[in-house]
N, C-alpha and C positions, 0 to 999 in steps of 0.2 A: 872839787870845784870845776865848773865849766866856764871857759873864757872864749868869747867871740872877740877877735881883735881885728879891727880895721877891715871888716868884710864888705865887699862891694859885689853887686851882681846886676847885670843888665841882660836884656833879651833883644834879639834882632841885630841887624847889622846896618852900618851906614846911617843914612838920614832917618831910617825907620827905627833905629835902636832907641830903647828907653831904659832908664835906670830904675831898678826896683829897690835896691839897697845901696846906700851911699856911705862908705867908710864907717860902718856900724860897729860899735863895741859894746860888750855887755859881760858882766860877771854874775854867775849864779852859784850860790853856796849849796852844799849838801842839805837836803831836807826842805828846801824852799819850794813854794808854789809861786811861779812867776806867770803872770798873765800879760799877753801882748794883745792890746785892743786896737782895732783899726777897721776901716770900711772894707767891703769886698773889693778885691783887686789891689789892696794896698801893699801886699807882699808878705802877709803873715804866714801863709803856707810855704812860701819860699824860705823863710827863716827856719821853719821846722824841717824842711827837706835838706837844708844845709846842715842843721844840727845833727840829723840822722845819717848824713853821708850819702843820702840818695842823690843829692845834687852837690856840685862843688861851686864855691864862689869864684868869681873872676880874679879876686885878690883877697888877701887876708888869711887868718888862721882860725880854726875851731879846735880848742884844746880841752880834752877830758883828762883830768888827773895827770897832766904832763904829756899826754899823747895828742899830737896834732893829727887829727883824722884826715885833714886835707892832704897830708903827705902819704897816706896809705894807698895801696892799690885798690881797685874796685873789689877784688875778692876779700882783701883784708877789711875793707869798710863793711862789706856784707856780713862777715863773721863778727865784727865788732857790734854791729847793729843787732844781729840776732841774739847775742848774749846780753848786751847792756841796755837795750831800749825796748820799751813796750809802747804800743800805739793804741790810741782811742780816736776813732774817726766819727764824722758827722753821720755817715750812712752805715755805720756799724762794721761793714766789711766782713761779716760772717759768711762762711762758705755754705750756700743754701742746700747743697746735696749731702752735707754732713750733719750729724746730730750735734746737740750742744756739747756732749761729752767729747765727741771727735774734734770739734772746733777747739776745745780747750787742750786737747792732746797735741795739737799741731806745734805750738812753741816748745812744748816739752820734748817732742820727738826731734825737733831741729837742734835742741841743745843736749840731746842724749840724757834726758832726765826721766827717771822711772817714777810713775805715780799711779797708784791703784785707782780703780773706779770709786772705791769708798772715800779715798782722799780727795778726789775731784768733787764728789758729792758733798763732802764737808766744806770745801771752798765755796761751792754754790749755795750752801746754807747761809753763808755770810751775806749773800745778796738776796736771800729768801727765795731761791729758785732751785733748790735741790730736787724738787718734784718734776723739773723740766729736763732732767739729765738726758733722756732719750728722745726729746722733742727735736724737730727740725726748726730752723730759724723762722721760716715763713708761717709757722704755727704760733709764733710769739708776737706780742705787741711791740711797738717801737721802744717803749721804756724797758721791757724785758730784754730785748735784743741789746740795748745799750748796757744794761747791767751785766749781761754775759760778756760783752766786749771789754768791759772794765776788768772783769775777772780774768779774761784771756790775757789782757795787757800785763797783769800782775803775777800770773801763775808761775812764771819761770824766774821770779825774783830779780827783775832787771833793776839797774841803778836809777834809771831815768824813765819817766813816762812823758810822752809827747801826745798832746790832745789837740785835734783840729776841729773846732766848732762842735764839741761833743753834745751840746744841747740844741744845735741848730735845726734838727729834724724832729724835735719833740714839742708837744704843747707845753704851756707854761707850767701847769701843775706837775706833769711828768718830769719836765726839765728840772724843777726844784728838787724833786726826789733824787734825781741823778746827781745834781750838784752836792747834795748832802752825802750821798754815797761816795763820790770822789773825795770829798773832804775827809770823811771817816777813813776810807781805805788807804789813801795815800799817806795821811798823817800817821795812822796806826803802824804802817809798815816803814815809816820814815823814808819815803821815796822823794826824789826830786821830780817836780813836774813843771813842764813848760806848756802852757795852753794858749792857743790862738783863738780869738773870738771877736765878734762884733756885737755880742749880747751883754748888756749891762748887768743882767741878773747874776752872772757868774763872778762878778768882780769882788764880792765879799770873801771869796776864797783866797785872794791874793796876799802873799807876803810882800811882793813887789809888783807894781802895776805900771805898764808902759803903754804909751800910745805910739803907734807906727804911722808916721806922716812924712811924706816926701822922702821916703827912704831912710829916715832917721828915727831912732827910738827916743822918746821923751818920757822921763820918769814922771809919774803922776801921783798926786795925792787922791785917794778915793773920793773924798768930799769934793775936791776940785772938779773931778771928772763927772760926778753925779750932778753937780751944779750946772755943768755944760749941757746936760740933757733937759734941764728945766728952763733954761734961758731961751 
């Protein structure tokens, strides 16, 4: 279980300071897909950065299975993140000078996991891209790059997947295919996923859906939120 307890975060100092998160609390159970919806600039990425330990809150706790990562040193947080968290980003974040296979090898090497080329090819077959093993990212479409990025996020078997606008750089049709892949991949492997988005198309994935507004998380019913788009 993941617990965010009374987390606050602000940026700037003095009169120019502004609060992004205000005494925010949230519980996430193992195997859940949690979607945080909000406008650009609302603080969605800040939540993901705090969950991953990239950033620290000004106050409050972030607890993974009894471990408060806000109490860890920067090195300890890095090691925790490397082992336990996989990332999926809007702009894929594949390394352009490396092949697809080499991009997938990176999280394995960082975690001292040995995996053969054939095993990696088998993983790529799950996203129908085994024939792209030796390709470089700039030779792939946006949808293909995001499918590779999803495979990279899952390859070292992390407990948690954090996704920041994973369909935000894709057209509607490609985005729908990526949504289906995320749903299939994450649920088959029983991973916990927290996704930040401002796109209503991904909301069908959610076990729990929250709107981030004025630094607070408001739990939403999917029907209620969809109704807000049509009013």
